[in-house]
PDBQT receptor file of N, H, CA, C and O in Angstrom, charges set to zero:
ATOM      1  N   MET A   1     103.895 115.505  91.842  1.00  0.00    +0.000 N 
ATOM      2  CA  MET A   1     103.589 114.096  91.944  1.00  0.00    +0.000 C 
ATOM      3  C   MET A   1     103.370 113.753  93.412  1.00  0.00    +0.000 C 
ATOM      4  O   MET A   1     104.223 114.056  94.246  1.00  0.00    +0.000 OA
ATOM      5  N   SER A   2     102.256 113.134  93.741  1.00  0.00    +0.000 N 
ATOM      6  H   SER A   2     101.563 112.887  93.063  1.00  0.00    +0.000 HD
ATOM      7  CA  SER A   2     101.969 112.812  95.134  1.00  0.00    +0.000 C 
ATOM      8  C   SER A   2     102.355 111.369  95.440  1.00  0.00    +0.000 C 
ATOM      9  O   SER A   2     102.369 110.511  94.557  1.00  0.00    +0.000 OA
ATOM     10  N   ASP A   3     102.662 111.126  96.692  1.00  0.00    +0.000 N 
ATOM     11  H   ASP A   3     102.651 111.823  97.409  1.00  0.00    +0.000 HD
ATOM     12  CA  ASP A   3     103.024 109.791  97.160  1.00  0.00    +0.000 C 
ATOM     13  C   ASP A   3     101.812 109.216  97.880  1.00  0.00    +0.000 C 
ATOM     14  O   ASP A   3     101.448 109.695  98.953  1.00  0.00    +0.000 OA
ATOM     15  N   ASN A   4     101.187 108.202  97.309  1.00  0.00    +0.000 N 
ATOM     16  H   ASN A   4     101.483 107.812  96.437  1.00  0.00    +0.000 HD
ATOM     17  CA  ASN A   4      99.981 107.615  97.885  1.00  0.00    +0.000 C 
ATOM     18  C   ASN A   4     100.278 106.425  98.772  1.00  0.00    +0.000 C 
ATOM     19  O   ASN A   4      99.357 105.702  99.152  1.00  0.00    +0.000 OA
ATOM     20  N   SER A   5     101.549 106.198  99.117  1.00  0.00    +0.000 N 
ATOM     21  H   SER A   5     102.298 106.785  98.808  1.00  0.00    +0.000 HD
ATOM     22  CA  SER A   5     101.903 105.050  99.945  1.00  0.00    +0.000 C 
ATOM     23  C   SER A   5     101.528 105.306 101.402  1.00  0.00    +0.000 C 
ATOM     24  O   SER A   5     101.458 106.447 101.859  1.00  0.00    +0.000 OA
ATOM     25  N   ILE A   6     101.291 104.216 102.107  1.00  0.00    +0.000 N 
ATOM     26  H   ILE A   6     101.348 103.289 101.735  1.00  0.00    +0.000 HD
ATOM     27  CA  ILE A   6     100.943 104.271 103.521  1.00  0.00    +0.000 C 
ATOM     28  C   ILE A   6     102.015 103.504 104.295  1.00  0.00    +0.000 C 
ATOM     29  O   ILE A   6     102.291 102.346 103.984  1.00  0.00    +0.000 OA
ATOM     30  N   SER A   7     102.616 104.135 105.292  1.00  0.00    +0.000 N 
ATOM     31  H   SER A   7     102.392 105.077 105.544  1.00  0.00    +0.000 HD
ATOM     32  CA  SER A   7     103.620 103.468 106.121  1.00  0.00    +0.000 C 
ATOM     33  C   SER A   7     103.004 103.121 107.467  1.00  0.00    +0.000 C 
ATOM     34  O   SER A   7     102.386 103.962 108.120  1.00  0.00    +0.000 OA
ATOM     35  N   ILE A   8     103.184 101.861 107.871  1.00  0.00    +0.000 N 
ATOM     36  H   ILE A   8     103.686 101.179 107.341  1.00  0.00    +0.000 HD
ATOM     37  CA  ILE A   8     102.676 101.394 109.156  1.00  0.00    +0.000 C 
ATOM     38  C   ILE A   8     103.728 100.505 109.804  1.00  0.00    +0.000 C 
ATOM     39  O   ILE A   8     104.658 100.049 109.139  1.00  0.00    +0.000 OA
ATOM     40  N   THR A   9     103.581 100.261 111.089  1.00  0.00    +0.000 N 
ATOM     41  H   THR A   9     102.826 100.631 111.630  1.00  0.00    +0.000 HD
ATOM     42  CA  THR A   9     104.417  99.291 111.786  1.00  0.00    +0.000 C 
ATOM     43  C   THR A   9     103.553  98.082 112.076  1.00  0.00    +0.000 C 
ATOM     44  O   THR A   9     102.442  98.211 112.588  1.00  0.00    +0.000 OA
ATOM     45  N   VAL A  10     104.072  96.887 111.742  1.00  0.00    +0.000 N 
ATOM     46  H   VAL A  10     104.975  96.782 111.326  1.00  0.00    +0.000 HD
ATOM     47  CA  VAL A  10     103.297  95.662 111.914  1.00  0.00    +0.000 C 
ATOM     48  C   VAL A  10     104.038  94.702 112.833  1.00  0.00    +0.000 C 
ATOM     49  O   VAL A  10     105.267  94.716 112.909  1.00  0.00    +0.000 OA
ATOM     50  N   GLU A  11     103.270  93.867 113.530  1.00  0.00    +0.000 N 
ATOM     51  H   GLU A  11     102.272  93.856 113.468  1.00  0.00    +0.000 HD
ATOM     52  CA  GLU A  11     103.846  92.794 114.342  1.00  0.00    +0.000 C 
ATOM     53  C   GLU A  11     103.891  91.537 113.482  1.00  0.00    +0.000 C 
ATOM     54  O   GLU A  11     102.935  91.220 112.776  1.00  0.00    +0.000 OA
ATOM     55  N   LEU A  12     105.022  90.822 113.552  1.00  0.00    +0.000 N 
ATOM     56  H   LEU A  12     105.799  91.079 114.126  1.00  0.00    +0.000 HD
ATOM     57  CA  LEU A  12     105.212  89.611 112.758  1.00  0.00    +0.000 C 
ATOM     58  C   LEU A  12     104.766  88.393 113.550  1.00  0.00    +0.000 C 
ATOM     59  O   LEU A  12     105.003  88.309 114.755  1.00  0.00    +0.000 OA
ATOM     60  N   HIS A  13     104.119  87.447 112.873  1.00  0.00    +0.000 N 
ATOM     61  H   HIS A  13     103.926  87.515 111.894  1.00  0.00    +0.000 HD
ATOM     62  CA  HIS A  13     103.585  86.250 113.520  1.00  0.00    +0.000 C 
ATOM     63  C   HIS A  13     104.173  85.003 112.871  1.00  0.00    +0.000 C 
ATOM     64  O   HIS A  13     104.192  84.875 111.647  1.00  0.00    +0.000 OA
ATOM     65  N   GLY A  14     104.649  84.094 113.703  1.00  0.00    +0.000 N 
ATOM     66  H   GLY A  14     104.634  84.198 114.697  1.00  0.00    +0.000 HD
ATOM     67  CA  GLY A  14     105.214  82.843 113.214  1.00  0.00    +0.000 C 
ATOM     68  C   GLY A  14     106.631  83.022 112.694  1.00  0.00    +0.000 C 
ATOM     69  O   GLY A  14     107.137  84.140 112.600  1.00  0.00    +0.000 OA
ATOM     70  N   GLY A  15     107.258  81.911 112.361  1.00  0.00    +0.000 N 
ATOM     71  H   GLY A  15     106.847  81.003 112.437  1.00  0.00    +0.000 HD
ATOM     72  CA  GLY A  15     108.605  81.954 111.803  1.00  0.00    +0.000 C 
ATOM     73  C   GLY A  15     109.640  82.461 112.778  1.00  0.00    +0.000 C 
ATOM     74  O   GLY A  15     109.357  82.618 113.966  1.00  0.00    +0.000 OA
ATOM     75  N   PRO A  16     110.838  82.720 112.285  1.00  0.00    +0.000 N 
ATOM     76  CA  PRO A  16     111.951  83.092 113.153  1.00  0.00    +0.000 C 
ATOM     77  C   PRO A  16     111.872  84.504 113.751  1.00  0.00    +0.000 C 
ATOM     78  O   PRO A  16     112.599  84.804 114.698  1.00  0.00    +0.000 OA
ATOM     79  N   LEU A  17     111.020  85.359 113.226  1.00  0.00    +0.000 N 
ATOM     80  H   LEU A  17     110.430  85.116 112.457  1.00  0.00    +0.000 HD
ATOM     81  CA  LEU A  17     110.920  86.736 113.739  1.00  0.00    +0.000 C 
ATOM     82  C   LEU A  17     109.617  86.965 114.507  1.00  0.00    +0.000 C 
ATOM     83  O   LEU A  17     109.190  88.106 114.679  1.00  0.00    +0.000 OA
ATOM     84  N   ASP A  18     108.988  85.886 114.967  1.00  0.00    +0.000 N 
ATOM     85  H   ASP A  18     109.335  84.959 114.827  1.00  0.00    +0.000 HD
ATOM     86  CA  ASP A  18     107.710  85.959 115.677  1.00  0.00    +0.000 C 
ATOM     87  C   ASP A  18     107.757  86.961 116.826  1.00  0.00    +0.000 C 
ATOM     88  O   ASP A  18     108.653  86.915 117.669  1.00  0.00    +0.000 OA
ATOM     89  N   GLY A  19     106.784  87.861 116.848  1.00  0.00    +0.000 N 
ATOM     90  H   GLY A  19     106.056  87.898 116.163  1.00  0.00    +0.000 HD
ATOM     91  CA  GLY A  19     106.665  88.842 117.924  1.00  0.00    +0.000 C 
ATOM     92  C   GLY A  19     107.410  90.139 117.683  1.00  0.00    +0.000 C 
ATOM     93  O   GLY A  19     107.164  91.117 118.389  1.00  0.00    +0.000 OA
ATOM     94  N   GLN A  20     108.307  90.186 116.716  1.00  0.00    +0.000 N 
ATOM     95  H   GLN A  20     108.507  89.392 116.142  1.00  0.00    +0.000 HD
ATOM     96  CA  GLN A  20     109.025  91.417 116.417  1.00  0.00    +0.000 C 
ATOM     97  C   GLN A  20     108.143  92.332 115.579  1.00  0.00    +0.000 C 
ATOM     98  O   GLN A  20     107.156  91.896 114.988  1.00  0.00    +0.000 OA
ATOM     99  N   THR A  21     108.513  93.595 115.538  1.00  0.00    +0.000 N 
ATOM    100  H   THR A  21     109.315  93.950 116.019  1.00  0.00    +0.000 HD
ATOM    101  CA  THR A  21     107.783  94.552 114.714  1.00  0.00    +0.000 C 
ATOM    102  C   THR A  21     108.705  95.095 113.635  1.00  0.00    +0.000 C 
ATOM    103  O   THR A  21     109.927  95.101 113.782  1.00  0.00    +0.000 OA
ATOM    104  N   THR A  22     108.098  95.548 112.555  1.00  0.00    +0.000 N 
ATOM    105  H   THR A  22     107.105  95.544 112.435  1.00  0.00    +0.000 HD
ATOM    106  CA  THR A  22     108.866  96.158 111.469  1.00  0.00    +0.000 C 
ATOM    107  C   THR A  22     107.991  97.178 110.742  1.00  0.00    +0.000 C 
ATOM    108  O   THR A  22     106.782  96.982 110.620  1.00  0.00    +0.000 OA
ATOM    109  N   PRO A  23     108.596  98.268 110.260  1.00  0.00    +0.000 N 
ATOM    110  CA  PRO A  23     107.815  99.211 109.454  1.00  0.00    +0.000 C 
ATOM    111  C   PRO A  23     107.649  98.667 108.043  1.00  0.00    +0.000 C 
ATOM    112  O   PRO A  23     108.578  98.076 107.492  1.00  0.00    +0.000 OA
ATOM    113  N   VAL A  24     106.493  98.858 107.464  1.00  0.00    +0.000 N 
ATOM    114  H   VAL A  24     105.738  99.338 107.911  1.00  0.00    +0.000 HD
ATOM    115  CA  VAL A  24     106.242  98.489 106.067  1.00  0.00    +0.000 C 
ATOM    116  C   VAL A  24     105.553  99.647 105.368  1.00  0.00    +0.000 C 
ATOM    117  O   VAL A  24     104.824 100.421 105.988  1.00  0.00    +0.000 OA
ATOM    118  N   THR A  25     105.792  99.754 104.075  1.00  0.00    +0.000 N 
ATOM    119  H   THR A  25     106.385  99.125 103.572  1.00  0.00    +0.000 HD
ATOM    120  CA  THR A  25     105.124 100.748 103.251  1.00  0.00    +0.000 C 
ATOM    121  C   THR A  25     104.214 100.004 102.300  1.00  0.00    +0.000 C 
ATOM    122  O   THR A  25     104.667  99.171 101.516  1.00  0.00    +0.000 OA
ATOM    123  N   LEU A  26     102.944 100.304 102.370  1.00  0.00    +0.000 N 
ATOM    124  H   LEU A  26     102.576 100.981 103.007  1.00  0.00    +0.000 HD
ATOM    125  CA  LEU A  26     101.953  99.623 101.549  1.00  0.00    +0.000 C 
ATOM    126  C   LEU A  26     101.766 100.376 100.242  1.00  0.00    +0.000 C 
ATOM    127  O   LEU A  26     101.062 101.385 100.190  1.00  0.00    +0.000 OA
ATOM    128  N   THR A  27     102.398  99.881  99.193  1.00  0.00    +0.000 N 
ATOM    129  H   THR A  27     102.969  99.062  99.236  1.00  0.00    +0.000 HD
ATOM    130  CA  THR A  27     102.292 100.524  97.881  1.00  0.00    +0.000 C 
ATOM    131  C   THR A  27     101.886  99.535  96.798  1.00  0.00    +0.000 C 
ATOM    132  O   THR A  27     101.666  99.932  95.653  1.00  0.00    +0.000 OA
ATOM    133  N   ASP A  28     101.785  98.266  97.137  1.00  0.00    +0.000 N 
ATOM    134  H   ASP A  28     101.964  97.943  98.066  1.00  0.00    +0.000 HD
ATOM    135  CA  ASP A  28     101.532  97.217  96.163  1.00  0.00    +0.000 C 
ATOM    136  C   ASP A  28     100.227  96.510  96.486  1.00  0.00    +0.000 C 
ATOM    137  O   ASP A  28      99.820  96.451  97.646  1.00  0.00    +0.000 OA
ATOM    138  N   GLU A  29      99.573  95.974  95.468  1.00  0.00    +0.000 N 
ATOM    139  H   GLU A  29      99.905  96.021  94.525  1.00  0.00    +0.000 HD
ATOM    140  CA  GLU A  29      98.349  95.208  95.707  1.00  0.00    +0.000 C 
ATOM    141  C   GLU A  29      98.645  93.883  96.404  1.00  0.00    +0.000 C 
ATOM    142  O   GLU A  29      97.761  93.305  97.036  1.00  0.00    +0.000 OA
ATOM    143  N   ASP A  30      99.881  93.400  96.293  1.00  0.00    +0.000 N 
ATOM    144  H   ASP A  30     100.599  93.870  95.780  1.00  0.00    +0.000 HD
ATOM    145  CA  ASP A  30     100.304  92.135  96.908  1.00  0.00    +0.000 C 
ATOM    146  C   ASP A  30     101.493  92.418  97.827  1.00  0.00    +0.000 C 
ATOM    147  O   ASP A  30     102.626  92.075  97.487  1.00  0.00    +0.000 OA
ATOM    148  N   PRO A  31     101.250  93.040  98.990  1.00  0.00    +0.000 N 
ATOM    149  CA  PRO A  31     102.365  93.450  99.847  1.00  0.00    +0.000 C 
ATOM    150  C   PRO A  31     103.029  92.276 100.564  1.00  0.00    +0.000 C 
ATOM    151  O   PRO A  31     102.371  91.309 100.947  1.00  0.00    +0.000 OA
ATOM    152  N   TRP A  32     104.333  92.383 100.735  1.00  0.00    +0.000 N 
ATOM    153  H   TRP A  32     104.868  93.169 100.424  1.00  0.00    +0.000 HD
ATOM    154  CA  TRP A  32     105.113  91.426 101.518  1.00  0.00    +0.000 C 
ATOM    155  C   TRP A  32     106.453  92.082 101.826  1.00  0.00    +0.000 C 
ATOM    156  O   TRP A  32     106.829  93.067 101.191  1.00  0.00    +0.000 OA
ATOM    157  N   VAL A  33     107.163  91.536 102.794  1.00  0.00    +0.000 N 
ATOM    158  H   VAL A  33     106.857  90.735 103.310  1.00  0.00    +0.000 HD
ATOM    159  CA  VAL A  33     108.501  92.024 103.119  1.00  0.00    +0.000 C 
ATOM    160  C   VAL A  33     109.439  90.832 103.248  1.00  0.00    +0.000 C 
ATOM    161  O   VAL A  33     109.051  89.769 103.732  1.00  0.00    +0.000 OA
ATOM    162  N   ALA A  34     110.668  91.022 102.811  1.00  0.00    +0.000 N 
ATOM    163  H   ALA A  34     110.983  91.885 102.417  1.00  0.00    +0.000 HD
ATOM    164  CA  ALA A  34     111.739  90.041 102.989  1.00  0.00    +0.000 C 
ATOM    165  C   ALA A  34     112.756  90.691 103.916  1.00  0.00    +0.000 C 
ATOM    166  O   ALA A  34     113.428  91.649 103.533  1.00  0.00    +0.000 OA
ATOM    167  N   LEU A  35     112.869  90.170 105.138  1.00  0.00    +0.000 N 
ATOM    168  H   LEU A  35     112.322  89.393 105.449  1.00  0.00    +0.000 HD
ATOM    169  CA  LEU A  35     113.716  90.780 106.161  1.00  0.00    +0.000 C 
ATOM    170  C   LEU A  35     114.980  89.954 106.368  1.00  0.00    +0.000 C 
ATOM    171  O   LEU A  35     114.893  88.764 106.670  1.00  0.00    +0.000 OA
ATOM    172  N   PRO A  36     116.170  90.575 106.210  1.00  0.00    +0.000 N 
ATOM    173  CA  PRO A  36     117.409  89.849 106.490  1.00  0.00    +0.000 C 
ATOM    174  C   PRO A  36     117.350  89.281 107.902  1.00  0.00    +0.000 C 
ATOM    175  O   PRO A  36     116.935  89.958 108.843  1.00  0.00    +0.000 OA
ATOM    176  N   ASN A  37     117.774  88.024 108.032  1.00  0.00    +0.000 N 
ATOM    177  H   ASN A  37     118.111  87.474 107.268  1.00  0.00    +0.000 HD
ATOM    178  CA  ASN A  37     117.600  87.363 109.314  1.00  0.00    +0.000 C 
ATOM    179  C   ASN A  37     118.610  86.235 109.482  1.00  0.00    +0.000 C 
ATOM    180  O   ASN A  37     118.620  85.278 108.707  1.00  0.00    +0.000 OA
ATOM    181  N   ASP A  38     119.457  86.357 110.499  1.00  0.00    +0.000 N 
ATOM    182  H   ASP A  38     119.448  87.134 111.128  1.00  0.00    +0.000 HD
ATOM    183  CA  ASP A  38     120.452  85.323 110.778  1.00  0.00    +0.000 C 
ATOM    184  C   ASP A  38     119.813  84.024 111.243  1.00  0.00    +0.000 C 
ATOM    185  O   ASP A  38     120.453  82.974 111.182  1.00  0.00    +0.000 OA
ATOM    186  N   GLY A  39     118.564  84.065 111.707  1.00  0.00    +0.000 N 
ATOM    187  H   GLY A  39     118.044  84.917 111.757  1.00  0.00    +0.000 HD
ATOM    188  CA  GLY A  39     117.900  82.879 112.223  1.00  0.00    +0.000 C 
ATOM    189  C   GLY A  39     117.079  82.129 111.190  1.00  0.00    +0.000 C 
ATOM    190  O   GLY A  39     116.396  81.163 111.530  1.00  0.00    +0.000 OA
ATOM    191  N   CYS A  40     117.132  82.555 109.933  1.00  0.00    +0.000 N 
ATOM    192  H   CYS A  40     117.687  83.339 109.656  1.00  0.00    +0.000 HD
ATOM    193  CA  CYS A  40     116.332  81.857 108.924  1.00  0.00    +0.000 C 
ATOM    194  C   CYS A  40     117.046  80.596 108.449  1.00  0.00    +0.000 C 
ATOM    195  O   CYS A  40     118.172  80.321 108.863  1.00  0.00    +0.000 OA
ATOM    196  N   THR A  41     116.404  79.849 107.601  1.00  0.00    +0.000 N 
ATOM    197  H   THR A  41     115.489  80.072 107.265  1.00  0.00    +0.000 HD
ATOM    198  CA  THR A  41     116.906  78.577 107.109  1.00  0.00    +0.000 C 
ATOM    199  C   THR A  41     118.233  78.710 106.359  1.00  0.00    +0.000 C 
ATOM    200  O   THR A  41     119.073  77.813 106.428  1.00  0.00    +0.000 OA
ATOM    201  N   PHE A  42     118.425  79.804 105.656  1.00  0.00    +0.000 N 
ATOM    202  H   PHE A  42     117.742  80.533 105.601  1.00  0.00    +0.000 HD
ATOM    203  CA  PHE A  42     119.600  79.997 104.814  1.00  0.00    +0.000 C 
ATOM    204  C   PHE A  42     120.561  81.011 105.428  1.00  0.00    +0.000 C 
ATOM    205  O   PHE A  42     120.139  82.127 105.734  1.00  0.00    +0.000 OA
ATOM    206  N   PRO A  43     121.848  80.667 105.622  1.00  0.00    +0.000 N 
ATOM    207  CA  PRO A  43     122.815  81.631 106.161  1.00  0.00    +0.000 C 
ATOM    208  C   PRO A  43     122.845  82.899 105.294  1.00  0.00    +0.000 C 
ATOM    209  O   PRO A  43     123.024  82.827 104.078  1.00  0.00    +0.000 OA
ATOM    210  N   GLY A  44     122.668  84.046 105.933  1.00  0.00    +0.000 N 
ATOM    211  H   GLY A  44     122.522  84.105 106.921  1.00  0.00    +0.000 HD
ATOM    212  CA  GLY A  44     122.660  85.318 105.216  1.00  0.00    +0.000 C 
ATOM    213  C   GLY A  44     121.371  85.585 104.463  1.00  0.00    +0.000 C 
ATOM    214  O   GLY A  44     121.291  86.549 103.700  1.00  0.00    +0.000 OA
ATOM    215  N   GLY A  45     120.370  84.760 104.659  1.00  0.00    +0.000 N 
ATOM    216  H   GLY A  45     120.434  83.978 105.278  1.00  0.00    +0.000 HD
ATOM    217  CA  GLY A  45     119.119  84.893 103.923  1.00  0.00    +0.000 C 
ATOM    218  C   GLY A  45     118.104  85.808 104.596  1.00  0.00    +0.000 C 
ATOM    219  O   GLY A  45     118.425  86.554 105.521  1.00  0.00    +0.000 OA
ATOM    220  N   SER A  46     116.883  85.730 104.110  1.00  0.00    +0.000 N 
ATOM    221  H   SER A  46     116.622  85.124 103.359  1.00  0.00    +0.000 HD
ATOM    222  CA  SER A  46     115.795  86.582 104.596  1.00  0.00    +0.000 C 
ATOM    223  C   SER A  46     114.559  85.745 104.896  1.00  0.00    +0.000 C 
ATOM    224  O   SER A  46     114.347  84.683 104.310  1.00  0.00    +0.000 OA
ATOM    225  N   SER A  47     113.746  86.250 105.824  1.00  0.00    +0.000 N 
ATOM    226  H   SER A  47     113.917  87.113 106.299  1.00  0.00    +0.000 HD
ATOM    227  CA  SER A  47     112.454  85.646 106.121  1.00  0.00    +0.000 C 
ATOM    228  C   SER A  47     111.375  86.501 105.469  1.00  0.00    +0.000 C 
ATOM    229  O   SER A  47     111.405  87.729 105.553  1.00  0.00    +0.000 OA
ATOM    230  N   ILE A  48     110.427  85.842 104.824  1.00  0.00    +0.000 N 
ATOM    231  H   ILE A  48     110.403  84.844 104.756  1.00  0.00    +0.000 HD
ATOM    232  CA  ILE A  48     109.374  86.542 104.088  1.00  0.00    +0.000 C 
ATOM    233  C   ILE A  48     108.089  86.528 104.912  1.00  0.00    +0.000 C 
ATOM    234  O   ILE A  48     107.650  85.483 105.392  1.00  0.00    +0.000 OA
ATOM    235  N   TYR A  49     107.499  87.708 105.063  1.00  0.00    +0.000 N 
ATOM    236  H   TYR A  49     107.856  88.557 104.673  1.00  0.00    +0.000 HD
ATOM    237  CA  TYR A  49     106.230  87.870 105.772  1.00  0.00    +0.000 C 
ATOM    238  C   TYR A  49     105.253  88.609 104.868  1.00  0.00    +0.000 C 
ATOM    239  O   TYR A  49     105.643  89.481 104.092  1.00  0.00    +0.000 OA
ATOM    240  N   ALA A  50     103.981  88.248 104.979  1.00  0.00    +0.000 N 
ATOM    241  H   ALA A  50     103.664  87.539 105.609  1.00  0.00    +0.000 HD
ATOM    242  CA  ALA A  50     102.926  88.899 104.204  1.00  0.00    +0.000 C 
ATOM    243  C   ALA A  50     101.649  88.905 105.029  1.00  0.00    +0.000 C 
ATOM    244  O   ALA A  50     101.487  88.076 105.925  1.00  0.00    +0.000 OA
ATOM    245  N   PRO A  51     100.740  89.830 104.737  1.00  0.00    +0.000 N 
ATOM    246  CA  PRO A  51      99.490  89.858 105.495  1.00  0.00    +0.000 C 
ATOM    247  C   PRO A  51      98.563  88.726 105.073  1.00  0.00    +0.000 C 
ATOM    248  O   PRO A  51      98.471  88.387 103.893  1.00  0.00    +0.000 OA
ATOM    249  N   ASP A  52      97.873  88.142 106.066  1.00  0.00    +0.000 N 
ATOM    250  H   ASP A  52      97.949  88.418 107.024  1.00  0.00    +0.000 HD
ATOM    251  CA  ASP A  52      96.861  87.137 105.747  1.00  0.00    +0.000 C 
ATOM    252  C   ASP A  52      95.534  87.859 105.490  1.00  0.00    +0.000 C 
ATOM    253  O   ASP A  52      95.495  89.089 105.458  1.00  0.00    +0.000 OA
ATOM    254  N   THR A  53      94.468  87.114 105.311  1.00  0.00    +0.000 N 
ATOM    255  H   THR A  53      94.500  86.115 105.338  1.00  0.00    +0.000 HD
ATOM    256  CA  THR A  53      93.178  87.729 104.994  1.00  0.00    +0.000 C 
ATOM    257  C   THR A  53      92.618  88.585 106.128  1.00  0.00    +0.000 C 
ATOM    258  O   THR A  53      91.728  89.407 105.908  1.00  0.00    +0.000 OA
ATOM    259  N   ASN A  54      93.144  88.390 107.351  1.00  0.00    +0.000 N 
ATOM    260  H   ASN A  54      93.867  87.722 107.529  1.00  0.00    +0.000 HD
ATOM    261  CA  ASN A  54      92.715  89.201 108.499  1.00  0.00    +0.000 C 
ATOM    262  C   ASN A  54      93.643  90.366 108.776  1.00  0.00    +0.000 C 
ATOM    263  O   ASN A  54      93.414  91.124 109.718  1.00  0.00    +0.000 OA
ATOM    264  N   GLY A  55      94.699  90.528 107.966  1.00  0.00    +0.000 N 
ATOM    265  H   GLY A  55      94.885  89.912 107.201  1.00  0.00    +0.000 HD
ATOM    266  CA  GLY A  55      95.623  91.631 108.146  1.00  0.00    +0.000 C 
ATOM    267  C   GLY A  55      96.807  91.341 109.047  1.00  0.00    +0.000 C 
ATOM    268  O   GLY A  55      97.658  92.209 109.240  1.00  0.00    +0.000 OA
ATOM    269  N   ARG A  56      96.884  90.121 109.613  1.00  0.00    +0.000 N 
ATOM    270  H   ARG A  56      96.193  89.416 109.456  1.00  0.00    +0.000 HD
ATOM    271  CA  ARG A  56      98.050  89.744 110.425  1.00  0.00    +0.000 C 
ATOM    272  C   ARG A  56      99.207  89.431 109.493  1.00  0.00    +0.000 C 
ATOM    273  O   ARG A  56      99.031  88.742 108.489  1.00  0.00    +0.000 OA
ATOM    274  N   TRP A  57     100.400  89.940 109.826  1.00  0.00    +0.000 N 
ATOM    275  H   TRP A  57     100.543  90.500 110.642  1.00  0.00    +0.000 HD
ATOM    276  CA  TRP A  57     101.584  89.670 109.007  1.00  0.00    +0.000 C 
ATOM    277  C   TRP A  57     102.200  88.362 109.474  1.00  0.00    +0.000 C 
ATOM    278  O   TRP A  57     102.759  88.286 110.568  1.00  0.00    +0.000 OA
ATOM    279  N   VAL A  58     102.094  87.329 108.638  1.00  0.00    +0.000 N 
ATOM    280  H   VAL A  58     101.640  87.390 107.750  1.00  0.00    +0.000 HD
ATOM    281  CA  VAL A  58     102.523  85.981 109.006  1.00  0.00    +0.000 C 
ATOM    282  C   VAL A  58     103.687  85.515 108.132  1.00  0.00    +0.000 C 
ATOM    283  O   VAL A  58     103.839  85.922 106.981  1.00  0.00    +0.000 OA
ATOM    284  N   TRP A  59     104.502  84.643 108.731  1.00  0.00    +0.000 N 
ATOM    285  H   TRP A  59     104.379  84.311 109.666  1.00  0.00    +0.000 HD
ATOM    286  CA  TRP A  59     105.660  84.090 108.044  1.00  0.00    +0.000 C 
ATOM    287  C   TRP A  59     105.208  83.222 106.878  1.00  0.00    +0.000 C 
ATOM    288  O   TRP A  59     104.289  82.415 107.013  1.00  0.00    +0.000 OA
ATOM    289  N   GLN A  60     105.864  83.395 105.730  1.00  0.00    +0.000 N 
ATOM    290  H   GLN A  60     106.611  84.051 105.620  1.00  0.00    +0.000 HD
ATOM    291  CA  GLN A  60     105.549  82.624 104.537  1.00  0.00    +0.000 C 
ATOM    292  C   GLN A  60     106.634  81.592 104.238  1.00  0.00    +0.000 C 
ATOM    293  O   GLN A  60     106.334  80.434 103.949  1.00  0.00    +0.000 OA
ATOM    294  N   ASP A  61     107.896  82.018 104.309  1.00  0.00    +0.000 N 
ATOM    295  H   ASP A  61     108.140  82.959 104.543  1.00  0.00    +0.000 HD
ATOM    296  CA  ASP A  61     109.012  81.163 103.911  1.00  0.00    +0.000 C 
ATOM    297  C   ASP A  61     110.310  81.922 104.167  1.00  0.00    +0.000 C 
ATOM    298  O   ASP A  61     110.301  83.106 104.504  1.00  0.00    +0.000 OA
ATOM    299  N   ASP A  62     111.414  81.219 104.003  1.00  0.00    +0.000 N 
ATOM    300  H   ASP A  62     111.421  80.257 103.729  1.00  0.00    +0.000 HD
ATOM    301  CA  ASP A  62     112.730  81.838 104.026  1.00  0.00    +0.000 C 
ATOM    302  C   ASP A  62     113.300  81.769 102.619  1.00  0.00    +0.000 C 
ATOM    303  O   ASP A  62     112.975  80.860 101.855  1.00  0.00    +0.000 OA
ATOM    304  N   GLN A  63     114.157  82.739 102.277  1.00  0.00    +0.000 N 
ATOM    305  H   GLN A  63     114.420  83.477 102.898  1.00  0.00    +0.000 HD
ATOM    306  CA  GLN A  63     114.808  82.718 100.963  1.00  0.00    +0.000 C 
ATOM    307  C   GLN A  63     116.302  82.881 101.159  1.00  0.00    +0.000 C 
ATOM    308  O   GLN A  63     116.752  83.514 102.114  1.00  0.00    +0.000 OA
ATOM    309  N   SER A  64     117.061  82.304 100.246  1.00  0.00    +0.000 N 
ATOM    310  H   SER A  64     116.695  81.790  99.471  1.00  0.00    +0.000 HD
ATOM    311  CA  SER A  64     118.508  82.400 100.339  1.00  0.00    +0.000 C 
ATOM    312  C   SER A  64     118.974  83.802 100.010  1.00  0.00    +0.000 C 
ATOM    313  O   SER A  64     118.239  84.596  99.424  1.00  0.00    +0.000 OA
ATOM    314  N   ALA A  65     120.208  84.097 100.395  1.00  0.00    +0.000 N 
ATOM    315  H   ALA A  65     120.806  83.451 100.871  1.00  0.00    +0.000 HD
ATOM    316  CA  ALA A  65     120.781  85.423 100.129  1.00  0.00    +0.000 C 
ATOM    317  C   ALA A  65     120.879  85.656  98.625  1.00  0.00    +0.000 C 
ATOM    318  O   ALA A  65     121.187  84.740  97.862  1.00  0.00    +0.000 OA
ATOM    319  N   GLN A  66     120.621  86.850  98.224  1.00  0.00    +0.000 N 
ATOM    320  H   GLN A  66     120.371  87.594  98.844  1.00  0.00    +0.000 HD
ATOM    321  CA  GLN A  66     120.741  87.201  96.807  1.00  0.00    +0.000 C 
ATOM    322  C   GLN A  66     122.209  87.361  96.436  1.00  0.00    +0.000 C 
ATOM    323  O   GLN A  66     122.967  87.994  97.171  1.00  0.00    +0.000 OA
ATOM    324  N   THR A  67     122.608  86.807  95.331  1.00  0.00    +0.000 N 
ATOM    325  H   THR A  67     121.992  86.293  94.734  1.00  0.00    +0.000 HD
ATOM    326  CA  THR A  67     123.992  86.942  94.876  1.00  0.00    +0.000 C 
ATOM    327  C   THR A  67     124.062  88.025  93.825  1.00  0.00    +0.000 C 
ATOM    328  O   THR A  67     123.161  88.151  92.995  1.00  0.00    +0.000 OA
ATOM    329  N   PRO A  68     125.135  88.816  93.853  1.00  0.00    +0.000 N 
ATOM    330  CA  PRO A  68     125.241  89.929  92.891  1.00  0.00    +0.000 C 
ATOM    331  C   PRO A  68     125.381  89.478  91.460  1.00  0.00    +0.000 C 
ATOM    332  O   PRO A  68     125.479  90.310  90.558  1.00  0.00    +0.000 OA
TER     333      PRO A  68
């Protein structure tokens, strides 16, 4: 079984993680990442980034921490 995923490092634009970089693995037709972030709107939550139509990874929203 082959792994067709592509791993890249992207720069984040906007939101609380603006200017930081993160590795992402592109395996989905609708890629996005939710990164744990103390600076987001919700304590213990994550900031969501996704590529725009030009390929820049831009802030979409913050989400609250997931409860077990």
